[in-house]
C-alpha positions as CSV (number, residue, x, y, z in Angstrom):
1,M,-5.6,9.2,25.5
2,R,-4.3,10.7,28.8
3,A,-3.9,7.1,30.2
4,I,-2.0,6.0,27.1
5,R,0.4,9.0,27.3
6,L,1.0,8.3,31.0
7,T,1.7,4.6,30.2
8,F,4.1,5.3,27.4
9,G,5.7,8.1,29.4
10,A,6.5,5.6,32.1
11,A,7.8,3.1,29.6
12,E,10.1,5.8,28.2
13,R,11.8,6.1,31.6
14,L,11.6,2.5,32.9
15,A,11.0,0.0,30.2
16,P,11.6,1.3,26.7
17,A,11.8,-2.2,25.1
18,L,8.3,-3.0,26.4
19,G,7.1,0.4,25.3
20,G,8.5,-0.3,21.8
21,R,6.6,-3.6,21.5
22,R,3.4,-2.1,22.7
23,A,3.8,0.8,20.3
24,A,4.4,-1.6,17.5
25,L,1.0,-3.2,18.1
26,L,-0.6,0.2,17.7
27,W,1.5,1.1,14.6
28,C,0.5,-2.2,13.0
29,T,-3.2,-1.7,13.5
30,P,-4.7,-0.6,10.1
31,P,-7.2,2.3,10.3
32,S,-10.9,1.7,9.5
33,G,-13.4,4.1,8.1
34,R,-16.3,4.3,5.6
35,G,-14.0,5.6,2.8
36,R,-11.7,2.7,3.1
37,R,-14.6,0.2,3.0
38,R,-16.3,1.7,0.0
39,D,-17.2,-0.9,-2.6
40,D,-16.9,0.4,-6.1
41,R,-16.5,-3.0,-7.9
42,P,-18.5,-3.2,-11.2
43,A,-21.3,-5.5,-12.0
44,L,-19.2,-7.6,-14.3
45,P,-18.6,-11.3,-14.2
46,S,-15.6,-12.1,-11.9
47,R,-13.8,-15.0,-10.4
48,H,-13.1,-15.3,-6.7
49,D,-10.1,-17.3,-5.4
50,T,-8.5,-18.0,-2.1
51,L,-4.7,-18.1,-2.3
52,S,-2.9,-20.0,0.4
53,T,0.6,-18.6,0.2
54,G,4.0,-19.9,1.1
55,H,4.0,-17.4,4.0
56,G,1.1,-19.1,5.7
57,R,-1.5,-16.5,4.8
58,R,-4.9,-16.8,3.2
59,I,-5.3,-14.2,0.5
60,T,-8.7,-13.3,-1.1
61,V,-8.2,-12.6,-4.9
62,Q,-10.8,-11.4,-7.4
63,S,-10.3,-11.2,-11.1
64,W,-12.2,-9.9,-14.2
65,G,-11.6,-10.3,-17.9
66,P,-10.2,-13.1,-20.0
67,E,-7.9,-15.4,-18.1
68,R,-5.3,-15.5,-20.9
69,A,-5.0,-11.7,-21.1
70,A,-2.1,-9.9,-19.6
71,P,-3.0,-9.0,-16.0
72,V,-3.1,-5.6,-14.4
73,F,-2.8,-5.8,-10.6
74,L,-4.7,-3.5,-8.3
75,V,-2.9,-2.9,-4.9
76,H,-4.8,-1.2,-2.1
77,G,-3.3,0.8,0.7
78,W,-3.1,0.6,4.5
79,G,-6.5,-0.2,5.9
80,G,-8.0,-0.4,2.4
81,W,-9.3,-3.3,0.3
82,R,-9.8,-4.3,-3.3
83,G,-13.3,-2.7,-3.6
84,Q,-11.9,0.8,-3.4
85,L,-10.1,0.3,-6.8
86,G,-13.3,-0.9,-8.5
87,P,-13.7,2.1,-10.8
88,Y,-10.7,1.1,-12.8
89,V,-11.8,-2.5,-13.5
90,G,-14.3,-1.7,-16.3
91,P,-12.0,0.5,-18.4
92,L,-9.0,-1.9,-18.1
93,V,-11.1,-4.9,-19.0
94,A,-12.6,-3.0,-22.0
95,A,-9.0,-2.3,-23.1
96,G,-8.4,-6.1,-23.2
97,H,-6.7,-6.7,-19.8
98,R,-7.4,-9.2,-17.1
99,V,-7.7,-7.3,-13.9
100,V,-6.5,-8.9,-10.6
101,A,-7.3,-7.4,-7.2
102,F,-6.6,-8.8,-3.8
103,D,-6.8,-8.1,-0.1
104,S,-3.6,-8.1,2.0
105,P,-3.5,-10.0,5.3
106,S,-6.0,-8.6,7.9
107,H,-7.5,-6.4,5.2
108,G,-10.8,-6.9,3.4
109,D,-11.8,-10.5,3.1
110,S,-8.4,-12.0,3.6
111,G,-7.2,-14.0,6.6
112,P,-5.2,-12.7,9.6
113,S,-1.6,-11.7,9.5
114,V,1.2,-13.1,11.6
115,L,0.2,-10.6,14.3
116,G,-3.4,-11.9,14.3
117,P,-6.7,-10.3,13.1
118,H,-6.9,-6.6,12.6
119,R,-3.1,-6.1,12.5
120,S,-0.7,-6.3,9.7
121,T,2.7,-5.0,8.4
122,A,4.0,-3.4,5.2
123,A,6.3,-6.4,4.8
124,E,3.2,-8.7,4.6
125,M,1.7,-6.5,2.0
126,V,4.9,-6.9,-0.1
127,D,4.7,-10.7,0.3
128,A,1.0,-10.7,-0.6
129,L,1.6,-8.9,-3.9
130,A,4.6,-11.1,-4.7
131,D,2.6,-14.2,-4.1
132,V,-0.4,-13.1,-6.2
133,V,1.9,-12.1,-9.1
134,A,3.7,-15.4,-8.9
135,S,0.3,-17.2,-9.1
136,Y,-1.4,-15.0,-11.8
137,G,1.5,-14.2,-14.1
138,P,3.9,-11.3,-14.9
139,P,2.1,-7.9,-14.7
140,A,1.2,-5.8,-17.7
141,G,0.8,-3.0,-15.2
142,I,0.3,-2.2,-11.5
143,L,-2.2,0.3,-10.1
144,A,-1.5,1.1,-6.5
145,H,-2.9,3.4,-3.8
146,S,-1.3,4.9,-0.7
147,L,1.0,2.4,1.1
148,G,0.4,0.0,-1.7
149,C,2.7,2.2,-3.8
150,A,5.7,1.8,-1.5
151,T,5.0,-2.0,-1.1
152,S,4.8,-2.4,-4.9
153,L,8.2,-0.7,-5.3
154,V,9.7,-3.0,-2.6
155,A,8.3,-6.0,-4.4
156,L,9.9,-4.7,-7.6
157,S,13.2,-4.3,-5.8
158,D,12.9,-7.9,-4.6
159,G,12.6,-9.2,-8.2
160,M,9.0,-8.9,-9.2
161,P,8.8,-8.5,-13.0
162,A,8.8,-4.8,-14.1
163,A,5.7,-3.3,-15.5
164,P,4.3,0.3,-15.9
165,L,3.3,1.7,-12.5
166,A,0.3,4.1,-11.8
167,F,0.5,5.4,-8.3
168,V,-2.4,7.3,-6.7
169,A,-1.7,9.3,-3.5
170,P,1.6,7.4,-2.9
171,A,3.0,7.0,0.6
172,A,6.6,7.1,-0.6
173,D,8.1,7.4,2.8
174,P,5.6,5.7,5.2
175,L,7.9,5.8,8.2
176,A,8.6,9.6,8.0
177,R,6.1,10.3,10.8
178,L,7.3,7.6,13.2
179,G,8.7,10.3,15.5
180,E,5.3,12.1,15.5
181,F,3.6,8.9,16.3
182,T,5.7,8.1,19.4
183,A,5.5,11.7,20.5
184,A,1.6,11.5,20.3
185,L,1.8,8.4,22.6
186,G,3.7,10.4,25.1
187,A,7.0,8.6,24.5
188,G,10.4,9.8,23.4
189,A,13.6,8.7,21.7
190,R,14.1,5.5,23.7
191,V,10.7,4.0,22.9
192,E,11.0,5.2,19.3
193,A,14.4,3.4,19.0
194,A,12.8,0.2,20.5
195,L,9.8,0.6,18.1
196,R,12.1,0.8,15.1
197,R,14.0,-2.4,16.2
198,R,10.7,-4.2,16.7
199,L,9.4,-3.2,13.3
200,E,12.6,-4.3,11.6
201,A,12.3,-7.6,13.4
202,L,8.8,-8.0,12.1
203,A,9.7,-7.0,8.6
204,G,12.9,-9.1,8.5
205,R,14.6,-6.3,6.5
206,P,15.9,-2.7,7.1
207,L,13.1,-0.1,7.5
208,A,15.0,2.0,5.0
209,D,13.8,-0.3,2.2
210,F,10.3,1.3,2.6
211,A,11.6,4.9,2.0
212,V,11.2,4.4,-1.7
213,T,12.0,8.0,-2.6
214,E,15.5,7.5,-1.2
215,S,16.2,3.9,-2.1
216,A,17.6,2.8,-5.4
217,V,15.1,0.6,-7.2
218,P,17.1,-1.4,-9.8
219,Q,14.2,-1.6,-12.3
220,R,12.6,1.7,-13.4
221,P,9.6,1.1,-15.6
222,A,7.3,3.9,-16.7
223,L,5.7,5.7,-13.7
224,L,2.7,7.9,-13.4
225,V,2.1,9.6,-10.0
226,V,-1.3,11.2,-9.2
227,H,-1.5,13.2,-6.0
228,D,-3.7,15.8,-4.5
229,R,-2.4,19.0,-2.9
230,D,-5.0,18.6,-0.1
231,D,-4.1,15.1,0.8
232,R,-4.1,14.9,4.6
233,E,-2.8,11.4,4.9
234,T,0.1,11.2,2.6
235,P,1.8,14.6,1.9
236,Y,1.7,15.8,-1.7
237,E,5.5,16.4,-1.5
238,Q,6.1,12.7,-1.2
239,G,4.4,12.0,-4.6
240,R,6.0,15.0,-6.2
241,R,9.5,14.0,-5.1
242,L,9.0,10.4,-6.3
243,A,7.9,11.6,-9.8
244,E,10.8,14.1,-10.0
245,R,13.4,11.5,-9.0
246,W,12.1,8.8,-11.3
247,P,13.5,8.7,-14.8
248,N,10.8,10.0,-17.1
249,G,8.3,10.0,-14.2
250,E,5.0,11.8,-14.9
251,L,3.0,13.8,-12.3
252,M,-0.7,14.6,-12.3
253,T,-1.6,17.1,-9.6
254,T,-5.2,17.5,-8.4
255,T,-6.8,19.8,-5.9
256,G,-9.7,19.2,-3.4
257,L,-9.9,15.4,-3.8
258,G,-7.9,14.4,-0.7
259,H,-6.7,10.8,-0.2
260,Q,-9.8,8.8,-0.9
261,R,-12.0,10.7,-3.3
262,I,-9.1,10.9,-5.7
263,L,-9.7,7.2,-6.5
264,R,-13.2,8.0,-7.9
265,D,-12.4,11.1,-9.9
266,A,-13.3,10.7,-13.6
267,A,-10.3,12.6,-14.9
268,V,-8.0,10.5,-12.7
269,I,-9.5,7.2,-13.8
270,A,-9.2,8.3,-17.5
271,R,-5.5,9.4,-17.1
272,V,-4.5,6.2,-15.2
273,T,-6.4,3.9,-17.7
274,D,-4.8,5.7,-20.6
275,F,-1.3,5.5,-19.1
276,L,-1.6,1.7,-18.4
277,T,-3.3,0.7,-21.6
278,S,-1.1,2.8,-23.9
279,R,1.9,0.8,-22.8
């Protein structure tokens, strides 16, 4: 870490553009960890597909339930995969839905992103959701976790058909800590500005689009936010603000579940399932 800080400190003074590009590679590297790789998919018959998208990506898709039923889409977060959202499959299928889950580029079993293996961007996660919905039909509901919540709202802003939204531990402003990130690298304002320019170039859109608590989403379907006060990855305040600013938004607050265990909590599963199936 000391070597990294020395390198980025020098880039701040001498080559901020190069420092911004190097910082972007680090920012675009999803985290790994046992919690993110947990596989909670049920022992139910399912169908596996590989979707070759118009964006040149290979997306792994898995679905459960009758193919003619209205689909509920499961959207994982940064560094996650479809298996994390497995506890919701059985209850949603029992309620008569088709459940469709997928892995974004460089996540789970899907192919690499435009940046290569083990790297990805939020914009690619937006594109992956839009491509899957275009292939499997308009959603009856969307269940998303962490960064998948922000990318779902961006896809909605881009014209994805509206559907009830259940957001668990939402990262509603994923770029809020960009300054902390560059400071941790030992860089300053010049590298941070270059990093922002690089991320905008990769996304092909303004970074402000991903601050979904501040942006105006034209379609406002029913929204349930579930967030834990002890979440160390996405601050509880982000979820609370999103629910408060959303017309008729609902907030379920938990304590002691953090960012990952909240997905497996029985009360959360019941509330989310009831919210999506009652609409």
